[in-house]
C-alpha positions in Angstrom: 0.0 0.0 0.0 2.3 2.7 -1.2 1.1 6.2 -2.1 3.9 8.6 -3.2 2.1 10.7 -5.8 -1.6 11.1 -6.3 -3.4 13.0 -9.1 -5.8 15.1 -7.1 -8.2 15.6 -10.0 -11.4 17.6 -9.3 -11.4 19.7 -6.1 -13.7 18.9 -3.3 -15.0 20.6 -0.1 -15.9 19.6 3.4 -19.4 20.4 4.6 -20.9 20.9 8.0 -24.3 22.2 8.9 -24.8 23.3 5.3 -21.4 25.2 5.2 -18.9 24.3 2.5 -15.1 24.8 3.2 -13.6 25.3 -0.3 -10.2 24.1 -1.4 -7.6 26.2 -3.1 -7.3 26.7 -6.8 -4.6 24.2 -7.7 -6.3 21.0 -9.1 -3.4 18.6 -9.6 -0.8 19.0 -6.9 1.0 15.7 -6.0 0.6 14.3 -2.6 4.2 13.5 -1.6 4.3 11.4 1.5 6.7 9.0 3.2 6.4 5.4 1.9 3.4 3.8 3.3 4.3 0.7 5.3 2.8 -2.4 3.6 1.6 -3.7 7.0 -0.5 -0.6 7.8 -3.7 -1.8 6.3 -3.6 -5.3 7.9 -2.6 -4.0 11.3 -5.3 -1.3 11.4 -8.1 -3.5 10.2 -7.1 -6.3 12.6 -7.1 -3.8 15.5 -10.5 -2.4 14.4 -11.9 -5.9 14.2 -11.0 -6.5 17.9 -11.4 -3.0 19.3 -14.2 -1.3 17.3 -16.4 1.1 19.2 -20.0 -0.1 19.6 -22.0 2.7 18.1 -25.7 2.3 17.2 -25.2 3.6 13.6 -22.6 0.8 13.0 -25.3 -1.8 13.5 -27.2 -0.7 10.4 -26.5 -0.2 6.7 -29.7 1.7 6.2 -28.7 4.8 4.1 -31.3 7.0 5.7 -30.2 6.1 9.2 -26.6 6.6 8.3 -27.5 10.1 6.9 -29.3 10.9 10.2 -26.3 9.8 12.3 -23.8 11.8 10.2 -25.9 15.0 10.4 -26.1 14.6 14.2 -22.4 13.9 14.5 -21.4 17.1 12.6 -21.5 19.2 15.8 -22.3 16.7 18.6 -20.2 14.2 20.5 -20.8 10.5 19.7 -22.0 9.7 23.2 -24.8 12.4 23.1 -25.6 11.6 19.5 -26.1 7.9 20.3 -29.0 8.6 22.6 -30.6 11.1 20.3 -30.1 8.8 17.3 -32.2 6.0 18.9 -35.0 8.4 19.9 -35.0 10.3 16.6 -35.1 7.2 14.4 -37.8 5.7 16.6 -39.9 8.8 16.0 -39.0 9.0 12.3 -38.1 5.4 11.2 -37.9 6.0 7.5 -37.0 8.9 5.2 -40.7 9.1 4.2 -41.9 9.5 7.8 -39.3 12.3 8.2 -40.3 14.0 5.0 -44.0 13.8 5.9 -43.5 15.5 9.3 -43.7 19.2 10.0 -40.6 21.3 10.7 -42.0 21.8 14.2 -42.2 18.0 14.8 -38.6 17.6 13.6 -37.3 20.5 15.7 -39.1 19.2 18.8 -37.5 15.8 18.3 -34.1 17.5 17.9 -34.2 18.9 21.4 -30.9 18.7 23.2 -28.7 18.4 20.2 -28.2 22.2 19.4 -27.3 23.7 16.1 -31.0 23.4 15.1 -30.4 24.4 11.5 -29.1 20.9 11.0 -32.6 19.6 11.8 -34.1 21.9 9.2 -31.5 20.8 6.6 -32.1 17.1 7.4 -35.8 17.6 6.9 -35.3 19.4 3.6 -32.9 16.6 2.5 -35.5 14.0 3.4 -38.1 15.8 1.3 -35.7 16.1 -1.6 -34.9 12.3 -1.4 -38.7 11.5 -1.5 -39.5 14.0 -4.2 -36.5 13.7 -6.5 -35.1 10.2 -5.8 -38.3 8.2 -5.1 -37.5 7.8 -1.5 -34.1 6.2 -2.0 -31.0 7.9 -0.6 -28.6 8.6 -3.6 -25.7 6.3 -4.2 -23.4 8.8 -5.9 -21.4 11.7 -4.6 -22.8 14.4 -6.8 -26.4 13.6 -6.0 -25.7 13.4 -2.3 -23.9 16.7 -2.2 -26.8 18.3 -3.9 -29.0 17.5 -0.8 -29.6 20.4 1.6 -27.1 20.3 4.6 -24.9 17.6 3.0 -21.3 18.4 2.3 -18.5 16.3 1.0 -17.7 14.5 4.3 -21.3 13.6 4.9 -21.8 12.4 1.4 -18.7 10.2 1.5 -19.7 8.9 4.9 -23.1 7.7 3.5 -21.3 6.1 0.5 -18.8 4.3 2.7 -21.0 3.3 5.7 -24.3 2.6 4.0 -23.3 1.5 0.5 -19.8 0.1 1.3 -18.2 2.1 -1.5 -14.4 2.5 -1.4 -14.3 6.2 -0.6 -12.6 7.9 2.3 -14.6 10.4 4.3 -12.2 12.8 6.1 -13.2 14.3 9.4 -10.8 15.8 11.9 -9.9 12.4 13.4 -9.1 10.9 10.0 -7.1 14.0 8.9 -4.9 13.7 12.0 -4.2 10.1 11.4 -3.4 10.7 7.8 -1.1 13.6 8.6 0.8 11.8 11.3 0.8 8.1 10.5 0.8 8.2 6.7 2.1 11.4 5.3 4.4 12.5 8.2 3.6 16.1 7.3 0.8 18.7 7.2 -1.9 18.2 4.6 -4.2 20.6 3.0 -7.9 19.6 2.5 -7.4 18.4 -1.0 -4.4 16.3 -0.2 -6.1 14.7 2.8 -9.1 13.8 0.8 -7.2 12.5 -2.1 -4.9 10.4 0.2 -7.9 9.1 2.1 -9.6 7.9 -1.1 -6.3 6.3 -2.4 -5.6 4.3 0.8 -9.0 2.5 1.1 -8.3 -1.3 0.6 -10.6 -2.7 -2.1 -13.9 -3.8 -0.7 -13.1 -2.4 2.8 -14.6 1.1 2.6 -16.8 0.7 5.7 -14.3 -1.0 8.0 -11.3 1.1 6.9 -12.9 4.5 7.4 -14.4 3.3 10.7 -10.9 2.2 11.8 -9.3 5.5 10.9 -12.0 7.4 12.9 -11.6 5.1 15.9 -7.8 5.4 15.8 -8.1 9.2 15.8 -10.6 9.2 18.6 -8.9 6.8 20.9 -5.1 7.0 20.2 -4.2 9.6 17.7 -6.0 12.4 19.6 -5.4 16.1 19.1 -3.9 16.6 22.5 -1.6 14.1 24.2 -1.9 11.3 21.7 -1.4 7.8 23.2 1.4 6.9 20.9 2.9 4.2 23.2 -0.3 2.1 22.9 -1.1 2.9 19.3 -1.5 -0.2 17.1 0.3 1.5 14.2 3.2 2.9 16.2 5.8 0.8 14.3 4.6 2.1 10.9 3.8 5.7 11.9 5.5 8.2 9.6 5.7 10.9 12.3 7.3 8.5 14.7 9.9 7.5 12.1 10.8 11.0 11.1 10.3 12.9 14.4 9.9 16.6 14.6 7.0 18.8 15.2 3.5 17.4 15.2 2.3 17.6 11.5 -1.3 17.5 12.5 -1.0 20.9 14.1 -0.8 22.6 10.7 -3.1 20.2 8.8 -6.0 22.2 7.2 -8.8 19.8 8.3 -8.9 20.2 12.0 -11.5 21.2 14.6 -11.8 24.9 15.3 -11.4 26.2 18.8 -15.0 26.6 20.2 -16.1 30.1 20.9 -17.7 30.8 24.3 -21.3 29.5 24.3 -22.9 31.2 27.3 -24.1 34.6 26.4 -23.5 34.2 22.7 -26.2 34.7 20.1 -26.2 31.0 19.6 -27.1 30.5 23.2 -30.0 33.0 23.2 -31.3 31.6 19.8 -31.3 28.1 21.4 -33.2 29.4 24.4 -35.8 30.9 22.1 -36.1 27.7 20.1 -36.6 25.8 23.3 -39.4 28.1 24.4 -41.0 27.7 21.0 -41.0 23.9 21.4 -43.4 24.4 24.3 -45.7 26.6 22.2 -46.0 30.0 20.4 -44.3 33.0 22.1 -45.9 36.5 21.9 -43.8 39.3 20.6 -43.9 41.0 24.0 -42.4 37.9 25.6 -39.5 37.3 23.2 -36.9 38.9 25.4 -37.9 36.7 28.4 -37.9 33.6 26.3 -34.5 34.3 24.7 -33.1 35.4 28.1 -32.0 38.8 27.1 -32.9 42.2 28.5 -32.9 44.1 25.2 -36.1 43.8 23.3 -34.5 45.0 20.1 -31.9 42.2 20.3 -34.7 39.7 21.0 -36.6 40.9 17.9 -33.4 40.5 15.9 -32.9 37.0 17.2 -36.5 36.1 16.2 -36.0 37.5 12.7 -32.9 35.4 12.3 -34.8 32.3 13.3 -37.4 33.1 10.7 -34.7 33.7 8.1 -33.2 30.3 8.9 -36.5 28.5 8.6 -36.6 27.8 12.4 -39.6 29.9 13.2 -42.5 31.8 11.6 -44.9 34.6 12.7 -48.6 33.9 13.2 -51.0 36.5 14.5 -48.4 38.4 16.4 -46.7 35.4 17.9 -43.6 33.4 17.0 -44.0 29.7 16.6 -42.1 26.7 15.1 -42.9 26.3 11.4 -45.8 24.1 10.6 
């Protein structure tokens, strides 16, 4: 399994909550990496076979349920998403039941997950799947990326985890592993994606990508990586070459979270929570949003309306019907 130069071809982008992070302009830069140890694939897959995390979305190959899980995981820790996933898929067991629900029902079921625009995007995606794809989640990257709220990572995750295609979804965990263990240097987004796709062993798209994610989550962590117990320590390019941590400069990495308490996102969330209980009169918006400024409360309400999270009805704000 050696990858020294890879034709990058068409550029891609990573998506999250409907946002696309674009690549640079160069289309065919080579990915020059240290020689990939031939044992890497076998070692990693063997380790995953024995140590795989037990996550509810790994017990299904239903493309709809995989899509739901990936939208949830965009901004939510796996432990929290696991509980919400079971409840949400019980309430909306198929893409058609989700598409047939109201936005208010979907937002109510999304309680506790935050980043509520994801729920609206998922609902729109479900309706697109029903209306444009006869209720079948698409099996190709272009069609998946055309769905609301679905970026390149989520599309590739559906292809790998639901359809077993040999593509490599790149999240922050995978990007860290590729940068450290395989390349031994920092990678830009296009390089990381191209390398991820090139490394997938034939017929192992699901297991391989799951293994990379588990390795990044359990050993090759952002801070204080557990190198001594890492199953690929002997083949790790960073360990062989030494030097500064290449993952620190890799383009695909988690952003430092901004303070939540007191932020617009916090107050928007409080207002959505209030709307889950029922309509809120214009005069009560500030109290519901937990702000003292009525002008700010009105602005928060208008942003919810613009984002499809609320609507006005007879002088009150409510969840969309």
